[in-house]
Each structure stands twice: as structure tokens, then as C-alpha cells.
C-alpha positions as CSV (number, residue, x, y, z in Angstrom):
1,M,-163.7,-152.9,-219.8
2,A,-164.3,-149.2,-218.6
3,A,-162.8,-146.4,-220.2
4,S,-159.2,-145.5,-219.1
5,P,-158.8,-142.1,-217.3
6,S,-157.4,-140.5,-220.0
7,T,-160.4,-141.2,-222.5
8,R,-163.1,-140.9,-219.9
9,P,-165.7,-138.1,-220.3
10,P,-165.2,-135.2,-218.2
11,R,-167.7,-135.5,-215.3
12,H,-168.4,-132.0,-215.0
13,P,-168.2,-129.1,-217.6
14,R,-164.8,-127.0,-217.8
15,K,-165.4,-123.7,-216.7
16,A,-164.1,-121.0,-219.8
17,N,-161.7,-119.2,-217.6
18,G,-160.9,-121.9,-215.1
19,P,-159.8,-125.4,-214.5
20,A,-162.4,-128.4,-214.5
21,P,-163.3,-129.0,-210.7
22,E,-161.6,-132.1,-209.2
23,T,-164.0,-134.8,-208.9
24,R,-164.2,-137.8,-206.4
25,F,-162.8,-140.1,-209.1
26,D,-159.8,-137.6,-209.8
27,R,-159.1,-137.6,-205.9
28,R,-159.2,-141.5,-205.9
29,L,-157.1,-141.9,-209.0
30,G,-154.3,-139.5,-207.4
31,E,-154.5,-141.7,-204.1
32,I,-154.0,-145.0,-206.2
33,L,-151.1,-143.3,-208.2
34,D,-149.5,-142.3,-204.7
35,H,-149.6,-145.8,-203.6
36,A,-148.3,-147.2,-206.9
37,T,-145.3,-145.0,-206.4
38,E,-144.6,-146.3,-203.2
39,V,-144.9,-150.1,-204.4
40,F,-142.8,-149.4,-207.3
41,C,-140.1,-147.6,-205.4
42,E,-140.1,-150.6,-203.0
43,K,-140.2,-153.5,-205.3
44,G,-139.3,-152.3,-208.8
45,Y,-141.7,-152.1,-211.9
46,E,-140.9,-155.7,-212.8
47,G,-141.3,-157.0,-209.4
48,A,-144.5,-155.5,-208.6
49,S,-147.9,-156.9,-209.5
50,M,-151.5,-155.7,-209.6
51,R,-152.3,-157.5,-206.3
52,D,-149.8,-155.8,-204.6
53,L,-150.9,-152.7,-205.9
54,S,-154.3,-153.6,-204.9
55,R,-153.1,-154.4,-201.3
56,A,-151.4,-151.0,-201.0
57,S,-154.3,-148.9,-202.1
58,G,-157.0,-151.0,-200.6
59,V,-158.7,-151.1,-203.8
60,S,-159.9,-154.4,-205.2
61,L,-158.5,-155.9,-208.3
62,S,-161.8,-155.1,-210.0
63,G,-161.9,-151.8,-209.0
64,L,-158.2,-151.2,-209.8
65,Y,-158.9,-152.5,-213.4
66,Y,-161.8,-150.2,-213.3
67,Y,-159.2,-147.2,-213.2
68,F,-156.3,-148.8,-215.0
69,E,-156.1,-151.4,-217.6
70,S,-152.3,-152.3,-216.5
71,K,-149.6,-151.4,-214.4
72,E,-147.8,-149.9,-217.5
73,R,-150.7,-147.6,-217.5
74,L,-149.8,-146.8,-213.9
75,L,-146.3,-146.0,-214.4
76,Y,-147.5,-144.0,-217.6
77,L,-149.5,-141.9,-215.6
78,I,-147.0,-141.3,-212.8
79,Q,-144.6,-140.3,-215.4
80,K,-146.8,-138.1,-217.2
81,H,-148.0,-136.2,-214.1
82,T,-144.6,-135.7,-212.8
83,F,-143.0,-134.2,-215.7
84,T,-145.9,-131.9,-216.7
85,T,-146.5,-130.9,-213.2
86,I,-142.4,-129.7,-213.4
87,L,-142.5,-128.1,-216.6
88,D,-145.9,-126.3,-215.8
89,K,-144.3,-124.8,-212.6
90,L,-141.4,-124.0,-214.2
91,K,-142.9,-122.0,-217.0
92,T,-144.7,-119.8,-214.5
93,R,-141.8,-119.3,-212.4
94,L,-139.6,-118.1,-215.3
95,E,-142.2,-115.5,-216.8
96,G,-140.9,-112.1,-216.1
97,V,-137.4,-113.0,-215.4
98,A,-134.7,-111.9,-217.8
99,D,-131.5,-112.6,-216.2
100,P,-129.8,-115.5,-217.4
101,E,-128.1,-116.7,-214.4
102,Q,-131.5,-116.2,-212.4
103,R,-133.1,-118.3,-214.8
104,I,-130.9,-121.2,-214.5
105,R,-131.2,-121.1,-210.8
106,I,-135.0,-120.9,-210.8
107,F,-134.6,-124.2,-213.1
108,I,-132.6,-125.7,-210.3
109,L,-134.5,-124.8,-207.5
110,N,-138.0,-125.9,-209.5
111,H,-136.7,-129.2,-209.9
112,L,-135.1,-129.8,-206.2
113,E,-138.4,-128.3,-204.6
114,Y,-140.4,-131.0,-206.2
115,F,-138.2,-133.9,-206.0
116,L,-137.2,-133.2,-202.6
117,V,-140.9,-133.4,-201.6
118,N,-141.3,-136.5,-204.0
119,Q,-138.2,-138.5,-203.7
120,Q,-140.1,-142.0,-204.0
121,G,-141.1,-140.7,-207.4
122,M,-138.1,-139.5,-208.5
123,K,-136.5,-143.0,-207.5
124,V,-139.1,-144.8,-209.8
125,L,-138.6,-142.3,-212.6
126,S,-134.6,-142.5,-212.3
127,H,-135.0,-146.5,-212.1
128,E,-137.7,-147.1,-214.5
129,D,-136.6,-144.9,-217.5
130,E,-136.8,-147.5,-220.0
131,A,-140.1,-149.6,-218.6
132,L,-142.7,-147.9,-221.0
133,K,-143.0,-149.1,-224.3
134,N,-144.6,-148.0,-227.6
135,G,-147.0,-145.3,-227.5
136,P,-146.7,-144.3,-223.9
137,S,-143.3,-144.2,-224.1
138,S,-142.9,-142.0,-227.1
139,E,-145.2,-139.7,-225.2
140,I,-143.3,-139.6,-222.0
141,A,-140.0,-139.1,-224.2
142,A,-141.6,-136.0,-226.1
143,I,-142.4,-134.4,-222.5
144,K,-138.7,-135.2,-221.4
145,R,-137.4,-133.8,-224.4
146,T,-139.3,-130.3,-224.1
147,Y,-137.7,-130.1,-220.5
148,Y,-134.3,-130.9,-221.9
149,R,-134.7,-128.4,-224.7
150,T,-135.7,-125.9,-222.2
151,C,-132.8,-126.1,-219.9
152,I,-130.7,-126.1,-223.4
153,G,-132.2,-122.9,-224.4
154,L,-131.3,-121.5,-220.7
155,M,-127.8,-122.5,-221.3
156,D,-127.6,-120.7,-224.8
157,D,-129.1,-117.5,-223.5
158,L,-126.3,-117.4,-220.8
159,K,-123.6,-118.1,-223.3
160,R,-125.2,-115.2,-225.5
161,A,-125.3,-112.7,-222.4
162,Q,-121.9,-113.3,-220.9
163,G,-120.0,-114.1,-224.3
164,L,-119.1,-117.6,-223.0
165,D,-118.2,-120.8,-224.9
166,F,-119.1,-124.1,-223.6
167,N,-120.7,-127.2,-224.8
168,S,-124.6,-126.6,-224.0
169,R,-125.4,-130.2,-224.1
170,T,-122.4,-131.0,-221.7
171,A,-123.3,-128.4,-219.5
172,V,-127.1,-129.6,-219.3
173,M,-126.3,-133.3,-218.9
174,S,-123.8,-132.6,-216.1
175,L,-126.5,-130.4,-214.3
176,F,-128.6,-133.2,-214.7
177,G,-126.2,-135.6,-213.0
178,M,-126.2,-133.2,-210.0
179,I,-130.0,-132.7,-209.2
180,N,-131.4,-136.3,-210.4
181,W,-129.7,-138.7,-207.9
182,I,-130.1,-136.4,-204.9
183,Y,-132.7,-139.2,-203.5
184,T,-129.6,-141.4,-202.7
185,W,-127.8,-139.0,-200.3
186,Y,-129.9,-135.8,-199.4
187,S,-130.5,-135.3,-195.7
188,P,-132.8,-132.3,-194.6
189,R,-130.7,-132.0,-191.3
190,V,-127.2,-131.8,-193.2
191,D,-128.0,-130.5,-196.5
192,G,-130.9,-128.1,-195.2
193,S,-134.2,-126.8,-197.6
194,A,-134.6,-126.8,-200.9
195,Q,-133.7,-123.3,-201.1
196,E,-130.2,-123.6,-199.4
197,L,-129.5,-126.5,-201.4
198,A,-130.4,-124.9,-204.8
199,Q,-128.4,-121.8,-204.1
200,R,-125.4,-123.7,-203.2
201,M,-125.7,-126.2,-206.4
202,G,-126.7,-123.0,-208.3
203,D,-123.0,-121.6,-207.2
204,I,-121.2,-124.5,-207.8
205,F,-122.6,-125.3,-211.5
206,L,-122.6,-121.6,-212.5
207,T,-118.9,-121.1,-211.4
208,G,-118.2,-124.1,-213.1
209,V,-119.3,-123.4,-216.5
210,T,-118.3,-119.8,-216.1
211,A,-114.6,-120.5,-215.1
212,G,-114.5,-123.9,-217.5
213,S,-115.4,-121.6,-220.4
214,S,-112.6,-119.1,-219.8
215,G,-110.5,-122.1,-219.0
216,L,-110.7,-123.1,-222.8
217,S,-108.7,-120.1,-223.8
218,T,-106.1,-120.3,-220.8
219,G,-105.3,-124.1,-221.3
220,K,-106.7,-125.2,-217.9
221,T,-108.4,-128.6,-217.3
222,F,-111.4,-129.0,-215.2
223,L,-113.0,-132.2,-214.0
224,T,-116.6,-132.9,-213.5
225,C,-117.8,-135.6,-211.4
226,H,-121.1,-137.4,-211.3
227,P,-122.7,-139.0,-208.0
228,D,-123.3,-142.1,-209.5
229,P,-120.9,-143.1,-212.8
230,E,-122.6,-146.4,-213.8
231,R,-126.2,-144.8,-213.6
232,S,-125.0,-141.6,-215.3
233,R,-124.2,-143.6,-218.5
234,R,-127.8,-143.8,-219.0
235,G,-128.7,-140.2,-218.0
236,G,-130.9,-140.6,-215.2
237,I,-134.3,-139.0,-215.6
238,C,-133.3,-137.2,-218.5
239,S,-132.3,-139.7,-221.0
240,F,-131.9,-139.1,-224.8
241,R,-130.6,-140.9,-227.6
242,R,-129.5,-139.4,-231.2
């Protein structure tokens, strides 16, 4: 069997100060991943077969196995590409920004911008959270933990800067509850652009954590609602176990 994409030798030497040039192989691989995302979104990971993926992509079964040895490999690459892309964009956007509230708003906008453009990918990631096994699962979990810890760090920075007292984990998981399930209700006509939605969600979230922190000393009770209580039990895209 041919080497998988992650182990295949590069077709072109990498430049010293830039990324390796995209090859025809890379472009075709990306197209297949896009088609696989559509199929997994429509039929679910368990319900999809390699033949379904072959028909959707227009690639023969033998050609498909040239790129991937299994549909699990496809799901792994979809998840890895998604999370590494989001993390890379986030790190770039956070550079040079010192204000803690603004950094949290950047996190929200970065997440929404990506997933409003890639809503099928978001659905696949949300519903196939536990489909990967063994090594691939551990690698994706490590990337997701990095994303989660980045957000925890943003909450801790906000608490220190403003003298607030709230549980960072609860705040982070509540935020993910707001932003992970937008594909179930988002309408561009009603809800506006990613920037507009991020502004409103940022206002609601930041008002909540700051007012909630003050409420601890006043005895006030604040209610936080999740858009999908049954799915929120698993944590959606960012699910973590101790």
C-alpha cells in the first residue's frame, strides 16, 4: 500500500524561509477531504462507506485507498486540519494584543469566522467527537487540549487584570456551549456577519462573567443556559475528561 499522506516524502524541497509549495497531490487531497466532510455530515461517520466517499469525490476506490487506508484516516485528517488551522489563526491574531477582554473577543471571532464558513465541518466535529480510536484519537485530543488551555489562559488573564473571581473552566465550557452549536440555528439574514455575531456574543459572555463574579459577593443568582442541553453533556467540539 502506498504511504499515507503524513508519511509520504515531500514532492518539493521546503524553502528555508517559507512553506513548501502546494503540489497537485496536496490539492487533490484537500478536495477529497472536502467531499468526505460533506458525506460524513450527511450520513454520519458510521453510516458512510468508502464507496460513498468514492462516488462523492469522483475518485475510484483504488485511487481513494492511494490517499487513505481507511475512512478513519479521513476523519482524523479533517479534525487535524480544522483544529490546527484554528489554532494557527488564533495565535497570529493574538500577537501584539494586550487587553484581556479584547483577546477573548478575538478568540470568539476567530472561532465563529472559521465555523460559519465551514458549518459542515463543524457538524462533523461535533457529532463524531468520539469516533477516532487509539493513536489518532490521542493526537487530536492533544490539539484540542491546547485550544482549551489557550482559552483557560485568556480567562485567567481577565481575572487577574480586573480582580474578578469566577471559575475559569466553567466560563470556558459555557463559552464553547455558546459558539459550538451555531450551525443548528445560524441564519446570515437574521444573525448578520461573523463580526456582528461575535460582537454580540462577546458582549453577552463578558457581561455574564464580570457580573457573575460580582454576584458572588452580593448573593445574586445567575442562570447560564446551553443551546442544546443533551449534547452539552459531552461538551461538543471541546470535550475533556479528567
